[in-house]
C-alpha positions, -999 to +999 in steps of 0.1 A: -029-378+632-024-362+603-056-349+589-069-362+552-068-332+526-086-329+494-070-354+477-084-378+504-118-362+499-119-364+468-115-403+470-141-405+495-167-387+478-158-410+444-158-441+462-191-432+483-205-417+451-193-440+425-186-473+437-215-505+434-191-536+421-157-539+438-135-565+419-107-582+437-078-601+411-065-631+418-043-646+393-042-679+401-081-685+401-086-666+366-084-696+348-052-688+329-057-653+322-035-621+336-039-599+358-033-574+328-062-592+307-088-590+341-080-554+349-087-539+311-121-566+312-135-555+346-125-519+336-146-519+305-177-535+324-176-501+340-161-511+370-156-481+394-126-496+421-101-523+412-080-539+444-045-556+431-045-584+455-013-608+446+002-628+476+028-646+448+050-622+429+086-610+438+080-570+449+102-559+411+065-579+398+044-567+420+055-528+415+055-531+380+018-546+379+009-522+403+020-491+379+004-510+350-028-513+370-020-473+382-019-461+344-047-483+331-072-471+362-060-435+360-072-438+320-105-452+330-115-425+359-113-455+386-097-457+416-073-481+424-064-499+459-037-522+466-043-552+488-018-548+522+009-537+505+016-496+517+053-493+500+037-503+466+007-485+473+027-455+478+051-458+452+027-468+425+003-437+433-027-455+444-057-441+456-057-463+485-047-497+505-070-524+521-054-539+553-064-566+571-061-577+604-029-588+603-015-562+583-001-530+590-018-513+616-044-485+604-036-456+628+000-460+617-009-459+577-029-430+581-003-408+597+020-417+569+000-415+541-030-390+545-041-389+514-048-427+506-085-441+511-076-469+541-100-499+535-102-527+568-114-561+575-143-567+600-149-604+610-164-593+640-184-561+650-159-550+676-137-540+645-165-522+628-172-502+656-134-489+661-129-489+623-134-453+622-114-442+656-083-468+636-083-437+610-103-461+583-124-449+555-142-479+548-143-512+562-154-546+552-178-570+566-169-612+557-164-636+549-206-634+545-207-671+528-183-701+524-160-692+500-127-709+482-107-676+477-092-682+512-078-715+527-084-724+564-120-703+566-141-722+592-164-690+604-185-674+580-209-640+592-242-647+570-259-620+558-276-612+592-238-597+603-250-566+572-273-547+598-253-559+629-220-545+621-235-513+598-252-504+634-214-504+646-206-472+624-217-448+600-185-451+578-190-466+545-184-501+541-182-531+512-194-569+522-174-599+504-167-635+509-185-663+486-213-636+469-227-652+441-252-629+417-282-647+429-272-629+465-275-595+455-315-585+458-311-601+499-276-582+504-288-549+488-322-548+506-302-554+538-283-523+533-253-535+512-243-511+485-208-517+471-202-557+469-166-573+467-159-602+445-131-625+433-140-656+417-177-644+405-152-625+381-123-644+379-135-673+367-166-659+349-161-670+308-169-636+295-151-606+323-164-581+308-200-592+306-205-605+336-189-568+359-217-553+337-244-579+346-234-575+384-235-539+384-265-539+366-278-562+398-266-539+420-279-509+407-311-524+406-309-536+440-301-503+458-328-486+437-354-510+449-343-502+486-344-468+481-381-465+468-391-492+494-378-461+526 
């Protein structure tokens, strides 16, 4: 496996030190707003990372959208992650890629792209435990709760998965799936520091203001946890 270089370390440090809220795009669930409008709003609200997740657009449209995301995230100093598509991530100059369990295998992606942040989905403790060996930079625990973002899901992990899964790996992790603002105090108390959301922001009346509310809530939860240690 090709060892990551200094660019990778810069990206990973930024992810660990700056990311609390992890917004994921979904134009079809954005109440008529475009991904560009969503992007501008979450960046204005203070997001330090965004993920472009678009399963519908053709390749040319997706590439153009990724280039737009790269320009705007670079101007804001935020990390840019592409869901699933390694070709689009590399061509657009993204900071990383998130891989589901049926996507390209993380070891192969790490070999080809040593400087990319690689996130992997962990739906089981075994997947969390193997994330580091597979070359991942972080893993996502989820879905925690019932969610409308993905159809066909019947199994939800619950917030008890945070302690169980994080005990399996020393990598940083995100949590995702049906999370509401009122869940934040408990999730942060259980050890979550980075919360990924889709519809909590895409369906918000004021996306910029809602982004600020989430960042403030997560930051308060993290600070409260630290004072109790």
